[in-house]
Legacy VTK file of the C-alpha trace (Angstrom):
# vtk DataFile Version 3.0
C-alpha trace
ASCII
DATASET POLYDATA
POINTS 131 float
-1.830 18.409 -14.325
1.525 17.171 -13.171
3.078 13.906 -14.270
3.516 10.891 -12.000
6.698 8.861 -12.471
7.413 5.284 -11.455
9.744 2.379 -12.150
8.142 -1.005 -12.737
9.122 -3.587 -10.146
9.544 -7.285 -10.759
6.552 -8.169 -8.556
4.331 -6.209 -10.981
5.238 -8.492 -13.898
3.048 -11.427 -14.964
4.008 -14.857 -16.290
4.196 -13.410 -19.839
7.073 -11.157 -18.744
5.230 -7.867 -18.976
3.212 -5.602 -16.667
0.194 -7.389 -15.184
-3.054 -5.966 -16.597
-4.529 -5.198 -13.146
-1.386 -3.267 -12.215
-2.139 -0.698 -14.915
-5.242 0.299 -12.959
-3.226 0.508 -9.727
-0.642 2.768 -11.366
-3.298 5.017 -12.900
-4.931 5.291 -9.462
-1.599 6.156 -7.833
-1.183 8.935 -10.399
-4.664 10.299 -9.606
-3.915 10.257 -5.858
-0.672 12.103 -6.561
-2.654 14.869 -8.270
-5.187 15.044 -5.418
-2.574 15.143 -2.673
-0.526 17.736 -4.554
-3.630 19.972 -4.509
-4.209 19.357 -0.773
-7.070 16.910 -1.281
-5.775 14.214 1.078
-7.592 11.149 2.397
-7.996 13.018 5.702
-9.624 15.964 3.910
-11.954 13.646 1.995
-13.044 12.076 5.296
-13.552 15.501 6.900
-15.598 16.819 3.967
-17.530 13.601 3.479
-16.970 14.036 -0.248
-14.538 12.380 -2.605
-13.926 11.224 -6.129
-15.480 8.053 -7.450
-14.697 6.251 -10.690
-17.807 5.163 -12.588
-16.266 3.678 -15.714
-12.825 2.912 -17.176
-11.852 2.251 -20.789
-8.269 0.978 -20.773
-6.084 0.445 -23.853
-2.818 -1.501 -23.806
-0.658 -0.080 -26.596
3.000 -0.982 -25.941
4.539 -3.671 -23.785
5.859 -2.622 -20.367
8.593 -4.702 -18.706
10.401 -4.804 -15.375
12.615 -1.777 -14.658
10.855 0.347 -17.312
10.500 3.955 -16.219
7.011 5.318 -16.857
5.404 8.725 -16.691
1.635 9.065 -16.278
-0.156 12.265 -17.196
-3.676 13.051 -16.051
-6.053 15.565 -17.597
-9.716 16.367 -17.157
-11.452 16.443 -20.526
-14.802 17.807 -19.369
-17.175 18.012 -16.431
-20.893 18.402 -17.133
-23.388 18.224 -14.313
-22.362 15.449 -11.944
-20.220 13.571 -14.483
-16.649 14.222 -15.610
-14.336 12.580 -18.118
-10.611 12.191 -17.569
-7.763 10.914 -19.728
-4.644 9.309 -18.346
-1.677 8.506 -20.563
1.155 6.154 -19.605
4.343 7.082 -21.410
7.475 4.992 -21.780
10.910 6.561 -21.387
11.233 6.875 -25.182
7.982 8.883 -25.282
5.903 6.057 -26.720
2.412 5.581 -25.318
2.212 2.322 -23.372
-1.408 2.709 -22.264
-4.326 5.126 -22.236
-7.287 5.207 -19.897
-10.475 7.208 -20.342
-12.386 7.461 -17.073
-15.870 8.610 -16.158
-15.935 10.030 -12.648
-17.879 12.160 -10.223
-17.906 13.605 -6.719
-19.464 11.259 -4.160
-21.117 12.295 -0.909
-20.117 9.653 1.635
-23.045 10.456 3.955
-25.844 10.597 1.374
-24.166 7.765 -0.595
-24.775 9.436 -3.946
-23.155 11.561 -6.615
-23.342 15.303 -6.047
-22.710 18.379 -8.151
-19.030 19.349 -8.072
-18.180 21.981 -5.488
-16.037 24.987 -6.359
-13.227 23.543 -4.213
-13.444 20.231 -6.086
-13.331 21.978 -9.455
-10.182 23.819 -8.356
-8.512 20.478 -7.614
-9.180 19.440 -11.197
-7.850 22.552 -12.901
-4.998 21.585 -15.209
-1.688 23.254 -14.349
LINES 1 132
131 0 1 2 3 4 5 6 7 8 9 10 11 12 13 14 15 16 17 18 19 20 21 22 23 24 25 26 27 28 29 30 31 32 33 34 35 36 37 38 39 40 41 42 43 44 45 46 47 48 49 50 51 52 53 54 55 56 57 58 59 60 61 62 63 64 65 66 67 68 69 70 71 72 73 74 75 76 77 78 79 80 81 82 83 84 85 86 87 88 89 90 91 92 93 94 95 96 97 98 99 100 101 102 103 104 105 106 107 108 109 110 111 112 113 114 115 116 117 118 119 120 121 122 123 124 125 126 127 128 129 130
């Protein structure tokens, strides 16, 4: 899947002088939305279908310090999807290519009317196909 790029702003920095831990999750989510929107899976479409992605679990590793004005690239890849449950890996890369953070996510497709996980549809699987 395509890479998401961003520059870290000063308001994202904590008192220690590096990227606030909660902001990592926000950036990883922004990268996932970028993938969805690029494939035509907008918020409007999710509302129309009554189906959308849901994160069930996140394992986040902080590997290298990120500071204000650092340029980052986040890659997103689906590792597997079995039954109703998928696994995804997101990697946050610094400008020098070093890995700043990695996230392993467990996710699924959620039916907003039935309020439960559902089997992935063919359309949903196409959104997840790595380019």
